[in-house]
Backbone of each chain as nested JSON, in Angstrom:
{
  "chains": [
    {"id": "A", "residues": [
      {"number": 1, "name": "UNK", "atoms": {"N": [53.549, -34.715, 152.156], "CA": [52.568, -34.488, 153.209], "C": [51.773, -33.239, 152.865]}},
      {"number": 2, "name": "UNK", "atoms": {"N": [50.421, -33.417, 152.78], "CA": [49.624, -32.243, 152.444], "C": [49.456, -31.386, 153.671]}},
      {"number": 3, "name": "UNK", "atoms": {"N": [50.571, -31.077, 154.297], "CA": [50.398, -30.507, 155.635], "C": [50.189, -29.014, 155.563]}},
      {"number": 4, "name": "UNK", "atoms": {"N": [50.45, -28.418, 154.384], "CA": [50.377, -26.961, 154.432], "C": [48.965, -26.513, 154.096]}},
      {"number": 5, "name": "UNK", "atoms": {"N": [47.954, -27.097, 154.81], "CA": [46.613, -26.577, 154.597], "C": [46.482, -25.241, 155.319]}},
      {"number": 6, "name": "UNK", "atoms": {"N": [47.576, -24.747, 155.867], "CA": [47.566, -23.48, 156.583], "C": [47.267, -22.356, 155.597]}},
      {"number": 7, "name": "UNK", "atoms": {"N": [48.035, -22.336, 154.515], "CA": [47.906, -21.173, 153.615], "C": [46.499, -21.1, 153.053]}},
      {"number": 8, "name": "UNK", "atoms": {"N": [45.937, -22.287, 152.673], "CA": [44.665, -22.142, 151.977], "C": [43.488, -22.278, 152.938]}},
      {"number": 9, "name": "UNK", "atoms": {"N": [43.76, -22.345, 154.26], "CA": [42.594, -22.541, 155.132], "C": [41.694, -21.313, 155.007]}},
      {"number": 10, "name": "UNK", "atoms": {"N": [42.212, -20.091, 155.02], "CA": [41.438, -18.94, 154.581], "C": [42.418, -17.786, 154.394]}},
      {"number": 11, "name": "UNK", "atoms": {"N": [41.971, -16.756, 153.732], "CA": [42.94, -15.668, 153.436], "C": [43.34, -15.025, 154.756]}},
      {"number": 12, "name": "UNK", "atoms": {"N": [44.437, -14.324, 154.714], "CA": [45.102, -13.901, 155.949], "C": [44.152, -13.118, 156.844]}},
      {"number": 13, "name": "UNK", "atoms": {"N": [43.492, -12.079, 156.299], "CA": [42.894, -11.187, 157.288], "C": [41.523, -11.637, 157.787]}},
      {"number": 14, "name": "UNK", "atoms": {"N": [40.839, -12.601, 157.057], "CA": [39.515, -12.834, 157.656], "C": [39.506, -14.118, 158.486]}},
      {"number": 15, "name": "UNK", "atoms": {"N": [40.766, -14.555, 158.899], "CA": [40.799, -15.746, 159.752], "C": [40.258, -15.356, 161.104]}},
      {"number": 16, "name": "UNK", "atoms": {"N": [39.276, -16.126, 161.579], "CA": [38.696, -15.758, 162.872], "C": [39.691, -16.096, 163.96]}},
      {"number": 17, "name": "UNK", "atoms": {"N": [39.38, -15.627, 165.14], "CA": [40.259, -15.867, 166.28], "C": [40.389, -17.367, 166.533]}},
      {"number": 18, "name": "UNK", "atoms": {"N": [39.255, -18.058, 166.446], "CA": [39.282, -19.501, 166.701], "C": [40.142, -20.196, 165.653]}},
      {"number": 19, "name": "UNK", "atoms": {"N": [40.006, -19.739, 164.383], "CA": [40.819, -20.357, 163.324], "C": [42.295, -20.188, 163.639]}},
      {"number": 20, "name": "UNK", "atoms": {"N": [42.652, -18.974, 164.017], "CA": [44.063, -18.697, 164.312], "C": [44.551, -19.568, 165.46]}},
      {"number": 21, "name": "UNK", "atoms": {"N": [43.773, -19.619, 166.524], "CA": [44.185, -20.445, 167.677], "C": [44.295, -21.909, 167.28]}},
      {"number": 22, "name": "UNK", "atoms": {"N": [43.343, -22.35, 166.464], "CA": [43.344, -23.747, 166.026], "C": [44.606, -24.046, 165.213]}},
      {"number": 23, "name": "UNK", "atoms": {"N": [44.931, -23.134, 164.306], "CA": [46.126, -23.337, 163.464], "C": [47.391, -23.296, 164.316]}},
      {"number": 24, "name": "UNK", "atoms": {"N": [47.452, -22.343, 165.246], "CA": [48.636, -22.238, 166.115], "C": [48.806, -23.53, 166.905]}},
      {"number": 25, "name": "UNK", "atoms": {"N": [47.692, -24.064, 167.379], "CA": [47.757, -25.319, 168.146], "C": [48.285, -26.46, 167.276]}},
      {"number": 26, "name": "UNK", "atoms": {"N": [47.758, -26.547, 166.058], "CA": [48.164, -27.668, 165.189], "C": [49.616, -27.545, 164.761]}},
      {"number": 27, "name": "UNK", "atoms": {"N": [50.029, -26.346, 164.417], "CA": [51.427, -26.161, 163.986], "C": [52.365, -26.425, 165.174]}},
      {"number": 28, "name": "UNK", "atoms": {"N": [51.971, -25.953, 166.34], "CA": [52.812, -26.169, 167.526], "C": [52.929, -27.656, 167.829]}},
      {"number": 29, "name": "UNK", "atoms": {"N": [51.818, -28.365, 167.69], "CA": [51.842, -29.81, 167.944], "C": [52.783, -30.517, 166.972]}},
      {"number": 30, "name": "UNK", "atoms": {"N": [52.691, -30.147, 165.695], "CA": [53.565, -30.776, 164.687], "C": [55.032, -30.486, 165.013]}},
      {"number": 31, "name": "UNK", "atoms": {"N": [55.297, -29.289, 165.513], "CA": [56.689, -28.95, 165.869], "C": [57.157, -29.763, 167.067]}},
      {"number": 32, "name": "UNK", "atoms": {"N": [56.257, -29.959, 168.027], "CA": [56.641, -30.753, 169.202], "C": [57.01, -32.172, 168.792]}},
      {"number": 33, "name": "UNK", "atoms": {"N": [56.17, -32.779, 167.914], "CA": [56.442, -34.161, 167.487], "C": [57.739, -34.215, 166.681]}},
      {"number": 34, "name": "UNK", "atoms": {"N": [57.962, -33.199, 165.863], "CA": [59.186, -33.17, 165.05], "C": [60.408, -33.016, 165.946]}},
      {"number": 35, "name": "UNK", "atoms": {"N": [60.251, -32.245, 167.004], "CA": [61.381, -32.047, 167.928], "C": [61.758, -33.378, 168.574]}},
      {"number": 36, "name": "UNK", "atoms": {"N": [60.743, -34.17, 168.927], "CA": [61.037, -35.486, 169.517], "C": [61.807, -36.34, 168.525]}},
      {"number": 37, "name": "UNK", "atoms": {"N": [61.417, -36.263, 167.254], "CA": [62.117, -37.044, 166.219], "C": [63.548, -36.534, 166.069]}},
      {"number": 38, "name": "UNK", "atoms": {"N": [63.705, -35.212, 166.039], "CA": [65.038, -34.629, 165.857], "C": [65.966, -34.928, 167.031]}},
      {"number": 39, "name": "UNK", "atoms": {"N": [65.38, -35.133, 168.204], "CA": [66.218, -35.482, 169.371], "C": [67.003, -36.764, 169.099]}},
      {"number": 40, "name": "UNK", "atoms": {"N": [66.372, -37.687, 168.366], "CA": [67.077, -38.952, 168.085], "C": [67.633, -39.003, 166.672]}},
      {"number": 41, "name": "UNK", "atoms": {"N": [67.224, -38.03, 165.844], "CA": [67.721, -38.02, 164.46], "C": [68.216, -36.609, 164.121]}},
      {"number": 42, "name": "UNK", "atoms": {"N": [69.223, -36.103, 164.867], "CA": [69.622, -34.703, 164.706], "C": [70.131, -34.358, 163.301]}},
      {"number": 43, "name": "UNK", "atoms": {"N": [70.529, -35.38, 162.538], "CA": [71.097, -35.073, 161.207], "C": [70.069, -35.196, 160.09]}},
      {"number": 44, "name": "UNK", "atoms": {"N": [68.831, -35.461, 160.444], "CA": [67.811, -35.673, 159.401], "C": [67.429, -34.338, 158.772]}},
      {"number": 45, "name": "UNK", "atoms": {"N": [67.847, -34.163, 157.526], "CA": [67.605, -32.893, 156.829], "C": [66.116, -32.667, 156.573]}},
      {"number": 46, "name": "UNK", "atoms": {"N": [65.438, -33.74, 156.216], "CA": [64.0, -33.587, 155.924], "C": [63.252, -33.094, 157.15]}},
      {"number": 47, "name": "UNK", "atoms": {"N": [63.58, -33.685, 158.297], "CA": [62.9, -33.28, 159.532], "C": [63.238, -31.834, 159.857]}},
      {"number": 48, "name": "UNK", "atoms": {"N": [64.505, -31.466, 159.626], "CA": [64.94, -30.094, 159.931], "C": [64.221, -29.105, 159.02]}},
      {"number": 49, "name": "UNK", "atoms": {"N": [64.094, -29.467, 157.743], "CA": [63.379, -28.576, 156.803], "C": [61.945, -28.386, 157.246]}},
      {"number": 50, "name": "UNK", "atoms": {"N": [61.319, -29.488, 157.63], "CA": [59.919, -29.416, 158.064], "C": [59.796, -28.544, 159.307]}},
      {"number": 51, "name": "UNK", "atoms": {"N": [60.712, -28.718, 160.223], "CA": [60.674, -27.938, 161.474], "C": [60.81, -26.445, 161.168]}},
      {"number": 52, "name": "UNK", "atoms": {"N": [61.753, -26.125, 160.284], "CA": [61.95, -24.693, 159.93], "C": [60.689, -24.131, 159.279]}},
      {"number": 53, "name": "UNK", "atoms": {"N": [60.117, -24.919, 158.379], "CA": [58.91, -24.45, 157.675], "C": [57.796, -24.174, 158.687]}},
      {"number": 54, "name": "UNK", "atoms": {"N": [57.601, -25.114, 159.593], "CA": [56.548, -24.94, 160.604], "C": [56.866, -23.737, 161.512]}},
      {"number": 55, "name": "UNK", "atoms": {"N": [58.154, -23.546, 161.781], "CA": [58.552, -22.445, 162.667], "C": [58.136, -21.099, 162.065]}},
      {"number": 56, "name": "UNK", "atoms": {"N": [58.36, -20.956, 160.775], "CA": [58.0, -19.686, 160.121], "C": [56.484, -19.495, 160.111]}},
      {"number": 57, "name": "UNK", "atoms": {"N": [55.784, -20.592, 159.798], "CA": [54.318, -20.499, 159.763], "C": [53.804, -20.097, 161.146]}},
      {"number": 58, "name": "UNK", "atoms": {"N": [54.333, -20.783, 162.171], "CA": [53.879, -20.504, 163.538], "C": [54.177, -19.061, 163.929]}},
      {"number": 59, "name": "UNK", "atoms": {"N": [55.361, -18.6, 163.556], "CA": [55.744, -17.22, 163.91], "C": [54.764, -16.231, 163.296]}},
      {"number": 60, "name": "UNK", "atoms": {"N": [54.429, -16.432, 162.016], "CA": [53.502, -15.508, 161.35], "C": [52.105, -15.572, 161.971]}},
      {"number": 61, "name": "UNK", "atoms": {"N": [51.667, -16.769, 162.309], "CA": [50.332, -16.921, 162.905], "C": [50.261, -16.203, 164.249]}},
      {"number": 62, "name": "UNK", "atoms": {"N": [51.307, -16.371, 165.042], "CA": [51.3, -15.757, 166.377], "C": [51.397, -14.241, 166.26]}},
      {"number": 63, "name": "UNK", "atoms": {"N": [52.186, -13.802, 165.3], "CA": [52.301, -12.357, 165.086], "C": [50.932, -11.779, 164.714]}},
      {"number": 64, "name": "UNK", "atoms": {"N": [50.242, -12.499, 163.819], "CA": [48.92, -12.057, 163.372], "C": [47.95, -12.044, 164.558]}},
      {"number": 65, "name": "UNK", "atoms": {"N": [48.003, -13.103, 165.34], "CA": [47.081, -13.198, 166.488], "C": [47.356, -12.073, 167.483]}},
      {"number": 66, "name": "UNK", "atoms": {"N": [48.639, -11.85, 167.748], "CA": [49.02, -10.833, 168.742], "C": [48.58, -9.451, 168.295]}},
      {"number": 67, "name": "UNK", "atoms": {"N": [48.751, -9.179, 167.029], "CA": [48.332, -7.862, 166.505], "C": [46.824, -7.66, 166.671]}},
      {"number": 68, "name": "UNK", "atoms": {"N": [46.065, -8.703, 166.425], "CA": [44.605, -8.526, 166.381], "C": [43.942, -8.771, 167.717]}},
      {"number": 69, "name": "UNK", "atoms": {"N": [44.501, -9.684, 168.522], "CA": [43.766, -10.062, 169.742], "C": [44.587, -9.9, 171.008]}},
      {"number": 70, "name": "UNK", "atoms": {"N": [45.802, -9.457, 170.839], "CA": [46.626, -9.309, 172.029], "C": [47.571, -10.474, 172.184]}},
      {"number": 71, "name": "UNK", "atoms": {"N": [48.501, -10.308, 173.094], "CA": [49.566, -11.301, 173.242], "C": [49.014, -12.619, 173.779]}},
      {"number": 72, "name": "UNK", "atoms": {"N": [49.565, -13.711, 173.295], "CA": [49.203, -15.039, 173.82], "C": [50.056, -15.348, 175.048]}},
      {"number": 73, "name": "UNK", "atoms": {"N": [51.259, -14.77, 175.052], "CA": [52.122, -14.96, 176.211], "C": [52.596, -13.584, 176.673]}},
      {"number": 74, "name": "UNK", "atoms": {"N": [52.796, -13.447, 177.953], "CA": [53.11, -12.128, 178.514], "C": [54.428, -11.599, 177.947]}},
      {"number": 75, "name": "UNK", "atoms": {"N": [55.288, -12.516, 177.492], "CA": [56.576, -12.062, 176.957], "C": [56.386, -11.204, 175.718]}},
      {"number": 76, "name": "UNK", "atoms": {"N": [55.191, -11.295, 175.109], "CA": [54.968, -10.553, 173.858], "C": [54.216, -9.243, 174.083]}},
      {"number": 77, "name": "UNK", "atoms": {"N": [54.195, -8.798, 175.309], "CA": [53.487, -7.531, 175.588], "C": [54.41, -6.371, 175.212]}},
      {"number": 78, "name": "UNK", "atoms": {"N": [54.442, -6.039, 173.917], "CA": [55.418, -5.06, 173.456], "C": [55.019, -3.62, 173.711]}},
      {"number": 79, "name": "UNK", "atoms": {"N": [53.925, -3.267, 173.019], "CA": [53.75, -1.839, 172.721], "C": [52.842, -1.131, 173.737]}},
      {"number": 80, "name": "UNK", "atoms": {"N": [52.918, -1.56, 174.966], "CA": [51.976, -0.9, 175.885], "C": [52.755, -0.035, 176.882]}},
      {"number": 81, "name": "UNK", "atoms": {"N": [52.303, 1.184, 177.021], "CA": [52.934, 1.979, 178.082], "C": [52.283, 1.589, 179.412]}},
      {"number": 82, "name": "UNK", "atoms": {"N": [51.081, 0.987, 179.271], "CA": [50.424, 0.552, 180.531], "C": [50.372, -0.963, 180.464]}},
      {"number": 83, "name": "UNK", "atoms": {"N": [50.4, -1.632, 181.579], "CA": [50.362, -3.102, 181.592], "C": [48.919, -3.543, 181.376]}},
      {"number": 84, "name": "UNK", "atoms": {"N": [48.676, -4.096, 180.177], "CA": [47.274, -4.453, 179.89], "C": [47.089, -5.969, 179.853]}},
      {"number": 85, "name": "UNK", "atoms": {"N": [48.089, -6.677, 180.273], "CA": [47.997, -8.136, 180.221], "C": [46.748, -8.622, 180.946]}},
      {"number": 86, "name": "UNK", "atoms": {"N": [46.408, -7.995, 182.06], "CA": [45.246, -8.476, 182.82], "C": [43.941, -8.169, 182.093]}},
      {"number": 87, "name": "UNK", "atoms": {"N": [43.967, -7.152, 181.24], "CA": [42.694, -6.78, 180.59], "C": [42.432, -7.611, 179.334]}},
      {"number": 88, "name": "UNK", "atoms": {"N": [43.516, -8.228, 178.805], "CA": [43.311, -8.938, 177.532], "C": [42.302, -10.076, 177.735]}},
      {"number": 89, "name": "UNK", "atoms": {"N": [41.466, -10.293, 176.734], "CA": [40.541, -11.421, 176.879], "C": [41.248, -12.673, 176.355]}},
      {"number": 90, "name": "UNK", "atoms": {"N": [41.938, -13.321, 177.22], "CA": [42.776, -14.466, 176.853], "C": [41.927, -15.665, 176.451]}},
      {"number": 91, "name": "UNK", "atoms": {"N": [42.448, -16.446, 175.512], "CA": [41.674, -17.581, 175.017], "C": [41.328, -18.57, 176.119]}},
      {"number": 92, "name": "UNK", "atoms": {"N": [42.209, -18.698, 177.126], "CA": [41.895, -19.673, 178.147], "C": [40.802, -19.192, 179.096]}},
      {"number": 93, "name": "UNK", "atoms": {"N": [40.422, -17.93, 178.928], "CA": [39.328, -17.402, 179.757], "C": [37.986, -17.502, 179.032]}},
      {"number": 94, "name": "UNK", "atoms": {"N": [38.045, -17.833, 177.731], "CA": [36.803, -17.907, 176.954], "C": [35.963, -19.072, 177.45]}},
      {"number": 95, "name": "UNK", "atoms": {"N": [34.651, -18.85, 177.487], "CA": [33.805, -19.997, 177.849], "C": [33.47, -20.769, 176.574]}},
      {"number": 96, "name": "UNK", "atoms": {"N": [32.699, -21.834, 176.725], "CA": [32.449, -22.735, 175.577], "C": [31.924, -21.928, 174.387]}},
      {"number": 97, "name": "UNK", "atoms": {"N": [31.068, -20.921, 174.632], "CA": [30.434, -20.24, 173.494], "C": [31.332, -19.132, 172.963]}},
      {"number": 98, "name": "UNK", "atoms": {"N": [32.553, -19.05, 173.499], "CA": [33.48, -18.064, 172.966], "C": [33.357, -16.719, 173.624]}},
      {"number": 99, "name": "UNK", "atoms": {"N": [32.463, -16.598, 174.607], "CA": [32.331, -15.311, 175.309], "C": [33.092, -15.348, 176.612]}},
      {"number": 100, "name": "UNK", "atoms": {"N": [32.928, -14.306, 177.454], "CA": [33.637, -14.263, 178.759], "C": [32.669, -14.364, 179.909]}}
    ]},
    {"id": "B", "residues": [
      {"number": 1, "name": "UNK", "atoms": {"N": [81.097, -57.921, 176.978], "CA": [81.189, -59.392, 176.926], "C": [80.442, -59.83, 175.658]}},
      {"number": 2, "name": "UNK", "atoms": {"N": [81.057, -60.741, 174.895], "CA": [80.423, -61.123, 173.642], "C": [79.445, -62.282, 173.9]}},
      {"number": 3, "name": "UNK", "atoms": {"N": [78.18, -62.07, 173.61], "CA": [77.21, -63.144, 173.876], "C": [77.085, -64.04, 172.66]}},
      {"number": 4, "name": "UNK", "atoms": {"N": [77.27, -63.451, 171.487], "CA": [76.976, -64.279, 170.307], "C": [78.304, -64.613, 169.623]}},
      {"number": 5, "name": "UNK", "atoms": {"N": [78.405, -65.821, 169.2], "CA": [79.646, -66.173, 168.487], "C": [79.372, -65.979, 166.996]}},
      {"number": 6, "name": "UNK", "atoms": {"N": [80.357, -65.562, 166.306], "CA": [80.2, -65.366, 164.854], "C": [80.205, -66.742, 164.188]}},
      {"number": 7, "name": "UNK", "atoms": {"N": [79.042, -67.278, 163.934], "CA": [78.963, -68.677, 163.505], "C": [78.841, -68.721, 161.977]}},
      {"number": 8, "name": "UNK", "atoms": {"N": [79.842, -69.272, 161.325], "CA": [79.851, -69.223, 159.856], "C": [78.616, -69.849, 159.233]}},
      {"number": 9, "name": "UNK", "atoms": {"N": [78.07, -70.967, 159.803], "CA": [76.928, -71.577, 159.076], "C": [75.603, -70.973, 159.554]}},
      {"number": 10, "name": "UNK", "atoms": {"N": [75.662, -69.844, 160.282], "CA": [74.434, -69.12, 160.621], "C": [73.587, -69.86, 161.648]}},
      {"number": 11, "name": "UNK", "atoms": {"N": [74.181, -70.909, 162.266], "CA": [73.373, -71.619, 163.279], "C": [73.914, -71.291, 164.654]}},
      {"number": 12, "name": "UNK", "atoms": {"N": [72.985, -71.198, 165.622], "CA": [73.403, -70.921, 166.997], "C": [74.229, -72.116, 167.475]}},
      {"number": 13, "name": "UNK", "atoms": {"N": [75.443, -71.821, 168.008], "CA": [76.353, -72.915, 168.348], "C": [75.766, -73.815, 169.424]}},
      {"number": 14, "name": "UNK", "atoms": {"N": [74.939, -73.26, 170.329], "CA": [74.483, -74.148, 171.426], "C": [73.239, -74.923, 171.006]}},
      {"number": 15, "name": "UNK", "atoms": {"N": [72.199, -74.236, 170.463], "CA": [70.965, -75.039, 170.244], "C": [70.7, -75.27, 168.758]}},
      {"number": 16, "name": "UNK", "atoms": {"N": [71.683, -74.84, 167.901], "CA": [71.596, -75.122, 166.46], "C": [70.361, -74.514, 165.789]}},
      {"number": 17, "name": "UNK", "atoms": {"N": [69.607, -73.606, 166.517], "CA": [68.445, -72.989, 165.809], "C": [69.017, -71.968, 164.834]}},
      {"number": 18, "name": "UNK", "atoms": {"N": [68.294, -71.751, 163.73], "CA": [68.794, -70.806, 162.707], "C": [68.757, -69.405, 163.299]}},
      {"number": 19, "name": "UNK", "atoms": {"N": [69.906, -68.727, 163.208], "CA": [69.949, -67.38, 163.796], "C": [69.194, -66.418, 162.892]}},
      {"number": 20, "name": "UNK", "atoms": {"N": [68.42, -65.503, 163.509], "CA": [67.703, -64.478, 162.747], "C": [68.727, -63.448, 162.283]}},
      {"number": 21, "name": "UNK", "atoms": {"N": [68.974, -63.384, 160.958], "CA": [70.097, -62.523, 160.549], "C": [69.649, -61.098, 160.27]}},
      {"number": 22, "name": "UNK", "atoms": {"N": [68.367, -60.748, 160.699], "CA": [67.982, -59.355, 160.424], "C": [68.653, -58.438, 161.441]}},
      {"number": 23, "name": "UNK", "atoms": {"N": [69.252, -59.024, 162.464], "CA": [69.967, -58.19, 163.427], "C": [71.467, -58.373, 163.212]}},
      {"number": 24, "name": "UNK", "atoms": {"N": [72.27, -57.331, 163.491], "CA": [73.723, -57.522, 163.458], "C": [74.107, -58.66, 164.405]}},
      {"number": 25, "name": "UNK", "atoms": {"N": [75.154, -59.358, 164.083], "CA": [75.454, -60.585, 164.854], "C": [75.946, -60.258, 166.252]}},
      {"number": 26, "name": "UNK", "atoms": {"N": [76.418, -59.031, 166.484], "CA": [77.018, -58.793, 167.808], "C": [76.006, -58.225, 168.799]}},
      {"number": 27, "name": "UNK", "atoms": {"N": [74.698, -58.442, 168.539], "CA": [73.701, -57.89, 169.465], "C": [73.395, -58.907, 170.56]}},
      {"number": 28, "name": "UNK", "atoms": {"N": [73.51, -58.506, 171.817], "CA": [73.25, -59.444, 172.917], "C": [71.814, -59.979, 172.86]}},
      {"number": 29, "name": "UNK", "atoms": {"N": [71.649, -61.246, 173.251], "CA": [70.306, -61.812, 173.299], "C": [69.587, -61.268, 174.522]}},
      {"number": 30, "name": "UNK", "atoms": {"N": [68.281, -61.531, 174.599], "CA": [67.464, -61.182, 175.778], "C": [67.448, -59.676, 176.046]}},
      {"number": 31, "name": "UNK", "atoms": {"N": [67.677, -58.915, 174.993], "CA": [67.587, -57.45, 175.137], "C": [66.474, -56.99, 174.208]}},
      {"number": 32, "name": "UNK", "atoms": {"N": [65.819, -55.868, 174.545], "CA": [64.76, -55.344, 173.667], "C": [65.389, -54.381, 172.667]}},
      {"number": 33, "name": "UNK", "atoms": {"N": [64.956, -54.446, 171.431], "CA": [65.509, -53.543, 170.406], "C": [64.352, -52.819, 169.726]}},
      {"number": 34, "name": "UNK", "atoms": {"N": [64.551, -51.527, 169.518], "CA": [63.499, -50.736, 168.857], "C": [63.97, -50.424, 167.448]}},
      {"number": 35, "name": "UNK", "atoms": {"N": [63.188, -50.793, 166.422], "CA": [63.627, -50.479, 165.057], "C": [63.785, -48.978, 164.879]}},
      {"number": 36, "name": "UNK", "atoms": {"N": [64.714, -48.599, 164.04], "CA": [64.98, -47.186, 163.784], "C": [63.83, -46.582, 163.011]}},
      {"number": 37, "name": "UNK", "atoms": {"N": [63.346, -45.432, 163.466], "CA": [62.232, -44.773, 162.78], "C": [62.782, -43.882, 161.667]}},
      {"number": 38, "name": "UNK", "atoms": {"N": [62.115, -43.903, 160.515], "CA": [62.544, -43.012, 159.427], "C": [61.548, -41.894, 159.239]}},
      {"number": 39, "name": "UNK", "atoms": {"N": [62.038, -40.796, 158.666], "CA": [61.153, -39.653, 158.389], "C": [60.476, -39.93, 157.068]}},
      {"number": 40, "name": "UNK", "atoms": {"N": [59.257, -40.387, 157.107], "CA": [58.544, -40.531, 155.82], "C": [57.149, -39.944, 155.959]}},
      {"number": 41, "name": "UNK", "atoms": {"N": [56.243, -40.355, 155.081], "CA": [54.996, -39.585, 154.925], "C": [54.357, -39.253, 156.267]}},
      {"number": 42, "name": "UNK", "atoms": {"N": [53.98, -38.009, 156.402], "CA": [53.408, -37.507, 157.65], "C": [51.919, -37.255, 157.447]}},
      {"number": 43, "name": "UNK", "atoms": {"N": [51.188, -37.228, 158.545], "CA": [49.771, -36.838, 158.472], "C": [49.682, -35.338, 158.209]}},
      {"number": 44, "name": "UNK", "atoms": {"N": [48.547, -34.888, 157.699], "CA": [48.401, -33.429, 157.639], "C": [48.074, -32.94, 159.049]}},
      {"number": 45, "name": "UNK", "atoms": {"N": [48.162, -31.652, 159.254], "CA": [48.16, -31.096, 160.614], "C": [46.854, -31.381, 161.35]}},
      {"number": 46, "name": "UNK", "atoms": {"N": [45.729, -31.358, 160.629], "CA": [44.455, -31.607, 161.304], "C": [44.425, -33.026, 161.856]}},
      {"number": 47, "name": "UNK", "atoms": {"N": [44.75, -33.976, 160.989], "CA": [44.712, -35.382, 161.418], "C": [45.746, -35.63, 162.515]}},
      {"number": 48, "name": "UNK", "atoms": {"N": [46.924, -35.02, 162.37], "CA": [48.002, -35.261, 163.337], "C": [47.557, -34.918, 164.748]}},
      {"number": 49, "name": "UNK", "atoms": {"N": [46.914, -33.739, 164.889], "CA": [46.491, -33.345, 166.241], "C": [45.377, -34.266, 166.727]}},
      {"number": 50, "name": "UNK", "atoms": {"N": [44.515, -34.689, 165.791], "CA": [43.379, -35.532, 166.184], "C": [43.838, -36.903, 166.679]}},
      {"number": 51, "name": "UNK", "atoms": {"N": [44.842, -37.495, 165.996], "CA": [45.256, -38.843, 166.395], "C": [46.433, -38.818, 167.372]}},
      {"number": 52, "name": "UNK", "atoms": {"N": [47.063, -37.643, 167.52], "CA": [48.1, -37.522, 168.545], "C": [49.509, -37.779, 168.058]}},
      {"number": 53, "name": "UNK", "atoms": {"N": [49.705, -37.82, 166.732], "CA": [51.062, -37.951, 166.213], "C": [51.079, -37.496, 164.756]}},
      {"number": 54, "name": "UNK", "atoms": {"N": [52.221, -36.987, 164.295], "CA": [52.325, -36.629, 162.879], "C": [52.812, -37.845, 162.082]}},
      {"number": 55, "name": "UNK", "atoms": {"N": [53.212, -38.882, 162.778], "CA": [53.806, -40.049, 162.122], "C": [52.806, -41.2, 162.042]}},
      {"number": 56, "name": "UNK", "atoms": {"N": [52.341, -41.566, 160.837], "CA": [51.425, -42.699, 160.711], "C": [51.982, -43.968, 161.367]}},
      {"number": 57, "name": "UNK", "atoms": {"N": [53.301, -44.126, 161.301], "CA": [53.877, -45.372, 161.846], "C": [53.77, -45.412, 163.368]}},
      {"number": 58, "name": "UNK", "atoms": {"N": [53.512, -44.306, 164.005], "CA": [53.383, -44.291, 165.469], "C": [51.922, -44.229, 165.905]}},
      {"number": 59, "name": "UNK", "atoms": {"N": [51.03, -44.221, 164.956], "CA": [49.605, -44.136, 165.284], "C": [49.105, -45.543, 165.62]}},
      {"number": 60, "name": "UNK", "atoms": {"N": [49.261, -45.922, 166.882], "CA": [48.923, -47.297, 167.298], "C": [47.869, -47.241, 168.407]}},
      {"number": 61, "name": "UNK", "atoms": {"N": [46.655, -46.887, 168.07], "CA": [45.654, -46.77, 169.138], "C": [45.417, -48.116, 169.811]}},
      {"number": 62, "name": "UNK", "atoms": {"N": [45.217, -48.07, 171.112], "CA": [44.941, -49.32, 171.838], "C": [43.458, -49.619, 171.681]}},
      {"number": 63, "name": "UNK", "atoms": {"N": [43.141, -50.748, 171.104], "CA": [41.746, -51.072, 170.815], "C": [41.237, -52.186, 171.722]}},
      {"number": 64, "name": "UNK", "atoms": {"N": [42.057, -52.554, 172.73], "CA": [41.582, -53.531, 173.699], "C": [41.62, -54.951, 173.182]}},
      {"number": 65, "name": "UNK", "atoms": {"N": [42.195, -55.151, 171.98], "CA": [42.349, -56.525, 171.482], "C": [43.504, -56.514, 170.501]}},
      {"number": 66, "name": "UNK", "atoms": {"N": [44.008, -57.719, 170.137], "CA": [45.159, -57.729, 169.221], "C": [44.622, -57.403, 167.834]}},
      {"number": 67, "name": "UNK", "atoms": {"N": [45.42, -56.612, 167.101], "CA": [44.956, -56.15, 165.772], "C": [46.017, -56.541, 164.767]}},
      {"number": 68, "name": "UNK", "atoms": {"N": [45.617, -57.112, 163.618], "CA": [46.573, -57.511, 162.587], "C": [47.199, -56.275, 161.968]}},
      {"number": 69, "name": "UNK", "atoms": {"N": [48.183, -56.485, 161.107], "CA": [48.896, -55.355, 160.468], "C": [47.928, -54.519, 159.647]}}
    ]}
  ]
}
């Protein structure tokens, strides 16, 4: 499966916010579908390998996104002495043109 | 309760039709069976999200008419 178009989609630091969100969405979707498969095929090594691979990719993508654009989920609000969750420009608040 | 008899000549004892041997013989009739799915070639991530599954074998869009294989 040529599924790892993640690495070559663009180099790490110039991935735009939309690219990152798009990749996070796609990797998360693949993990959800794999989880459904694993529910009925818990011993499938290939599926487990794929799930682990996607898990690492997703973790790195989210870490990158959080560092650059803020937490995607409130549970990741680490380094703030002040609660800035309300100030973050969350992706679900973006309008069609990407602004607020 | 055993619905199917183990018939040596492979014919259904009551109506003599040839039994479909792709199923184990002890499977009750009039039940729905789903073939076991295997982990094989997957879509790449872009296509998977677009069609709604990573598994080509599950990509069965409803086209409003019967579609051949």
